[in-house]
C-alpha positions in Angstrom: 10.9 119.0 -91.0 7.3 120.3 -92.4 5.4 119.3 -89.5 8.0 120.8 -87.1 8.1 124.0 -89.1 4.2 124.3 -88.9 4.4 123.5 -84.9 7.1 126.2 -84.4 5.3 128.7 -86.4 1.9 128.2 -84.5 3.7 129.2 -81.4 5.2 132.4 -82.8 3.9 135.7 -81.6 6.1 138.5 -82.3 7.8 139.6 -85.7 11.0 139.2 -83.7 10.4 135.9 -83.0 9.3 135.3 -87.0 12.5 136.7 -88.2 14.7 134.4 -86.0 12.6 131.2 -87.0 13.3 132.1 -90.6 17.0 132.6 -90.1 17.5 129.4 -88.1 15.3 127.4 -90.5 17.5 128.4 -93.4 20.6 127.7 -91.7 19.2 124.1 -90.6 18.4 123.5 -94.2 21.7 124.7 -95.3 23.5 122.3 -92.7 21.5 119.4 -93.8 22.2 120.1 -97.7 26.0 120.4 -97.0 26.1 117.4 -95.0 24.0 115.3 -97.1 25.4 116.2 -100.4 29.0 117.1 -99.0 28.3 120.4 -100.3 30.7 123.6 -99.6 29.5 126.5 -101.4 27.6 127.9 -98.6 26.9 131.4 -100.2 25.1 129.8 -103.1 23.1 127.7 -100.9 22.1 130.5 -98.7 21.1 132.4 -102.0 18.8 129.8 -103.1 17.1 129.6 -99.8 16.6 133.2 -99.7 15.1 133.2 -103.3 13.0 130.4 -102.4 11.5 132.4 -99.5 11.2 135.7 -101.2 9.6 134.2 -104.3 6.2 133.8 -102.5 6.2 137.4 -101.3 5.3 138.3 -105.3 2.4 136.1 -104.9 1.1 138.1 -101.6 2.0 141.5 -103.2 0.0 140.2 -106.1 -3.1 140.1 -104.0 -2.1 143.4 -102.2 0.8 145.5 -102.4 2.8 146.2 -99.2 2.7 149.7 -97.7 6.1 151.4 -97.0 6.2 150.4 -93.5 5.6 146.7 -94.3 8.1 146.8 -97.2 10.8 148.1 -94.7 10.0 145.3 -92.3 10.1 142.7 -95.0 13.7 143.7 -96.0 14.5 143.4 -92.0 13.8 139.6 -92.6 17.0 139.2 -94.3 19.3 141.0 -92.2 20.2 138.2 -89.6 20.2 136.0 -92.4 22.9 137.6 -94.5 25.0 138.4 -91.2 24.9 134.7 -90.6 26.1 133.6 -94.0 28.7 136.2 -93.9 29.9 134.7 -90.5 29.9 131.3 -91.8 31.8 132.3 -95.0 34.0 134.6 -93.3 33.2 137.7 -95.6 32.0 141.3 -95.2 28.0 141.8 -95.1 27.9 144.0 -97.8 30.0 141.7 -100.0 27.5 138.9 -99.1 24.7 141.0 -100.2 26.0 142.0 -103.4 26.7 138.3 -104.3 23.2 137.5 -103.4 21.9 140.0 -106.1 24.3 138.5 -108.7 22.9 135.1 -108.0 19.3 136.6 -108.2 20.0 137.6 -111.3 21.5 134.6 -112.6 18.5 132.3 -111.6 16.0 134.9 -112.8 17.4 134.8 -116.2 17.1 131.0 -116.3 13.5 131.5 -115.0 12.8 133.6 -118.0 14.5 131.4 -120.4 12.6 128.3 -119.4 9.0 127.3 -120.8 6.5 126.8 -118.0 3.6 126.8 -120.2 1.4 123.6 -120.4 2.8 122.5 -117.1 0.9 121.6 -114.1 1.8 122.8 -110.6 3.7 119.8 -109.8 5.7 120.1 -112.8 6.3 123.7 -112.3 7.6 122.8 -108.8 9.9 120.1 -110.0 11.2 122.6 -112.9 11.7 125.5 -110.7 13.6 123.7 -108.2 15.8 121.8 -110.9 16.9 125.3 -111.8 18.0 125.8 -108.3 20.0 122.3 -108.5 21.7 123.6 -111.8 22.8 126.7 -110.3 24.3 125.1 -107.2 26.0 122.5 -109.6 26.6 124.1 -113.0 28.9 121.4 -114.3 26.2 118.5 -114.0 23.2 117.5 -116.0 19.7 117.6 -114.8 19.4 113.8 -114.5 22.3 113.8 -112.2 20.7 116.0 -109.6 17.3 114.0 -108.9 18.1 113.8 -104.9 19.5 117.5 -104.8 16.3 118.6 -106.7 13.8 116.5 -104.3 15.7 118.0 -101.4 15.1 121.5 -102.4 11.4 120.8 -103.3 10.9 120.2 -99.8 12.9 123.2 -98.6 10.7 125.2 -101.1 7.8 124.0 -99.2 9.0 124.7 -95.7 10.0 128.3 -96.5 6.7 128.6 -98.5 4.8 127.7 -95.3 6.8 130.6 -93.4 6.7 133.1 -96.2 3.0 132.7 -96.7 2.4 133.9 -93.1 4.7 136.9 -93.4 2.0 139.3 -93.6 0.7 138.3 -90.2 3.8 139.6 -88.5 4.7 142.6 -90.1 2.9 144.6 -87.2 3.8 142.4 -84.4 7.1 143.4 -83.0 5.4 146.3 -81.1 6.7 147.0 -77.6 3.9 147.8 -74.8 4.8 151.6 -75.4 3.4 151.0 -79.1 6.9 151.3 -80.4 9.1 149.0 -82.6 11.9 147.1 -80.9 15.2 147.8 -82.7 17.1 144.4 -83.4 21.0 145.0 -83.9 23.7 142.5 -84.9 26.3 141.9 -82.2 28.8 144.4 -83.5 26.3 147.3 -83.5 25.1 146.4 -80.1 28.3 146.2 -78.3 29.1 149.4 -79.9 25.9 151.1 -79.0 26.4 149.7 -75.4 30.2 150.3 -75.2 31.5 151.9 -72.0 29.5 151.8 -68.6 30.6 149.9 -65.7 29.4 146.5 -64.0 26.1 147.0 -62.3 26.2 148.5 -59.0 22.7 149.1 -58.4 20.3 147.4 -56.0 17.8 146.5 -59.0 15.5 144.4 -56.7 13.5 147.6 -56.4 12.4 146.9 -60.0 11.2 143.4 -59.4 7.8 142.7 -60.8 7.9 145.3 -63.5 7.3 144.1 -67.2 10.4 144.4 -69.6 10.0 144.0 -73.4 12.6 141.5 -74.4 14.7 141.0 -77.6 13.3 137.5 -77.7 9.8 138.9 -78.5 8.3 138.1 -75.2 7.3 140.5 -72.2 8.9 139.3 -68.9 8.4 140.5 -65.3 11.7 141.6 -63.9 13.5 139.4 -61.7 16.7 140.4 -60.1 17.4 136.7 -59.2 16.9 135.4 -62.7 17.8 138.5 -64.7 21.3 139.4 -65.1 22.5 143.1 -65.5 25.4 143.0 -67.9 26.3 146.7 -67.8 25.1 149.7 -66.4 25.1 152.7 -68.8 25.1 156.4 -68.6 21.7 158.1 -69.2 19.7 155.5 -66.5 20.2 152.6 -69.1 20.8 149.1 -68.2 21.7 145.9 -70.6 19.8 143.1 -69.4 20.1 139.1 -70.3 16.8 137.2 -71.1 15.7 135.3 -68.2 14.1 132.5 -70.4 15.9 132.4 -73.7 19.6 132.1 -74.1 21.8 134.5 -76.3 19.2 137.4 -76.1 20.3 140.9 -74.6 18.0 144.1 -74.5 19.2 147.5 -73.5 16.4 149.3 -71.6 16.4 152.9 -70.0 14.6 153.6 -66.6 11.8 155.6 -67.0 11.1 158.7 -64.7 13.6 160.7 -62.5 12.3 161.4 -59.1 10.4 158.0 -59.1 10.6 154.7 -61.3 7.9 154.3 -63.8 9.0 151.3 -65.6 11.4 150.1 -68.2 11.7 151.5 -71.9 13.3 148.7 -74.2 15.6 150.6 -76.6 17.0 147.7 -78.6 18.3 144.3 -78.5 20.5 141.5 -80.1 20.6 137.6 -80.2 24.2 136.2 -79.8 24.7 133.3 -82.0 26.6 130.9 -80.1 28.1 129.1 -83.0 29.2 132.1 -84.5 30.4 133.4 -81.5 32.8 130.3 -80.9 34.1 130.7 -84.5 34.4 134.4 -84.3 38.0 135.8 -83.8 38.1 137.8 -80.6 40.6 140.6 -82.0 38.7 141.0 -85.3 35.3 141.1 -83.4 36.8 143.9 -81.0 38.3 145.9 -83.8 35.0 146.1 -85.7 33.4 147.1 -82.3 36.0 149.9 -81.8 35.9 151.0 -85.2 31.9 151.5 -85.0 32.2 153.4 -81.6 34.9 155.7 -83.3 32.3 156.4 -86.2 29.4 156.9 -83.6 31.3 159.6 -82.0 33.3 161.4 -84.7 
């Protein structure tokens, strides 16, 4: 998986793509661990992987501290991860975040109480991930967790490869207009694109114009391959991604008397697995609640 991660990372061009690579990697590691070791506490497992990733940020900031913009975008990395974990564990996102900080405090306490002096790099790596193993299995002894610790050493290496490149991506989610593409979770996206009507416009007249997509790429609009989901007020359209399933982008048609191109406003990525496991009534209730707040 280390080689695969490096290959995927080499193909990443934007900050949005980088975020989703981290989210999908952590989700994949979690599912592997759950299956191999028959582990069921998804929340604690996600917390360990997030802490593994974030631990490398301290080393990066030791060389050069993040500015305000970089720090804000750094925290954006974790939003889809918390949302994914909250969906899988069926709990509110805010509750999930609170539990993470509790886990972080618990693990940090163990680090402070562990003597890392006179240990070489490999010994420190082993001791660090042994602490993670004991956090996941507080009832077991270290010698019972050799396989789990070795798995976490590998996950630490994988997430370290991703984390060490984060500075390269903190300024890469710019649209062609020089603005940052805003990524929303599915509830917020549906709330923001609430209403409107099925498309009735002849959008073929826009063929060939570039569109900054939520997937991180810029596509040339093609009315045959890009589906217009909704037509909204304010000359806005909701478009699907023509190349990557699950992405949707809300765009504004620039110009009034004549068309001057698309302006991408915000986007989302619909998680197919989470969508299958989501209660439709509960989901729509959250969307309606969000809409009511927007208009109150």
